[in-house]
N, C-alpha and C positions, 0 to 999 in steps of 0.2 A: 153125624150125632155122634161118633165114638170121638171125632177131636174134642168136641166141646168139652168132653168129660176131661179131658187130658188135660185142655188148655186152662180150666178153671182153676184147679190145684196149682197148675204151673205159674199161675199168673198170683195166686194168692202168696205162693212162696218168695217170689220175686220181688213184692208189695213189702214183705217182711225182711228179707236181706237186704234191700236196699239202703235202708238208712245205716244199717252195721257197717256197710263199707266206707262211710264217708269218716266214721270215728276213728281216731288216734286213741294212744295208749292213755291218754290226759282224761278223755270222756267214760273209762270205764270204773270210774269210782276211787280213781286216786287223788280227789284234789285234799289236801291240807293234811296228808299223810307221810309228807316226805317220798315220795314215789316219784319223783320226778326225776329220773336219769338220764343225763345227757341233756337234758334244755336251758339250762344254766343261762340267765339271762334273758329268755324269751318267757311270757305269760303265755300259758297253755297249749304251747307249741307252734304257736305264729310268731311271723317274723316279722318286723316294724316294716310297713312299705311307704318308699318315697313319696313327697308329697309332689304333687303335677299340679303345675298352674299353667293352665291354656291361656293362649291368647282367644281375647275376644274377636266373635266373627266380623270380617269386613263388612262397614256398611255398604250396600248395593244402592246408589241413587239412579234410576230411573229418567229420563228424559219425560216430558209429557208429551201425550199423544198429541197428534197435528190434528187439528180443525178440519174436518172435511166439510165440504160446501157442496150439495148436489143440485145440479141443474134441473129444473121441471122438465117433464117429457114433453115432448114437442106432440103438439095436437093432429089427429092423422084426420083428415078428410077424406072421405070415400065419393066418388064420382061415378056416375052412371057411365057404363062402358059405349063408346062411341060404336056407331053400326059400320060393318063391316062393307066398303064399297069396291073391295076386288075380288076377282072371282076366284072361286078357290082351286087349289092348285090339281092337277090333273089327275084323275086315277087311273092308274094301269091295272089289268086284270089280273097281272100277275109281275111280282117284285123279284122274280128269281132273277139270278144271274146272266146275261146274256152272253157272257163267253163260255169259248167252248175248247178242248184240244185242237178241234179240226182248225177254229181261227186261230192259234197259235201257230199251228202249222203251217198255214195259210200265208200268215205274218211274215214269216221265215222263208218261205218259197218266192214270196212277192218282193221281199227285199232283194233276195238274192239277183231275182230278175230284173227289178229296177235297176240295181247297181252294173249288170251286166249290159243292158240295153242301153243305159244312160252313159256308159264307158267311166265308171267311177263318179259320177255325178252324185253328193250323197242326199239332194233333192229327191232325184229320181228314186233312191234308194227307198225314201222315206214315205214317197205317193206309192211305189209298189208294195209296200208293207203294210199299207193302210189299205189298198183296194184287196190283196191278199187275206188279209184279217175279214174283212168286210165279206170276202167272199165265202169262206172258211167257217164264219160263223153263221153262213146260211140268210140269205139275201130274202126269202119268204118270211123270214121270222118278223120282220121287223113292217 
C-alpha cells in the first residue's frame, strides 16, 4: 500500500514533465518576437525532409487451384462368417519353455561323444547332440 502512495505522485509528475521534454526554444513564447537565434532558413526549428517515393508493391498472381475430383467410397458388404471345420489347435497344460541348462550340457556332451564315436563324422556329432539334449532336458517331461 505504501508503494501506491509513492507511485501516484511519481506518475503525475511524469505526465506533467513529459510534454515539456519535447519542446524546443521556439515553442516557449518566442514566436514573432525576433528570438530565433541560430535557426536561419528553417521554420520552427524543423529541417526540410526529403520527399521519398516508394515503388508500388509487386503484384502477385497466383495460379488457380487445381480441381479435385473425389471417387465415391466403395460399398462395404458384410458376410456371415463361415463355420470352422478344422479342429482347434491342441492346448497344452503349460506353455513354459521346455529347454533347460541340463539340456544344453547334454547336447554338448552328446555332440562330443557322437563326434568321437563317429570318427569325425558331422552327422554322428549332430545325432549325438540331439540325443544328449533330449536326455538332458528330461525324457519324462514329454
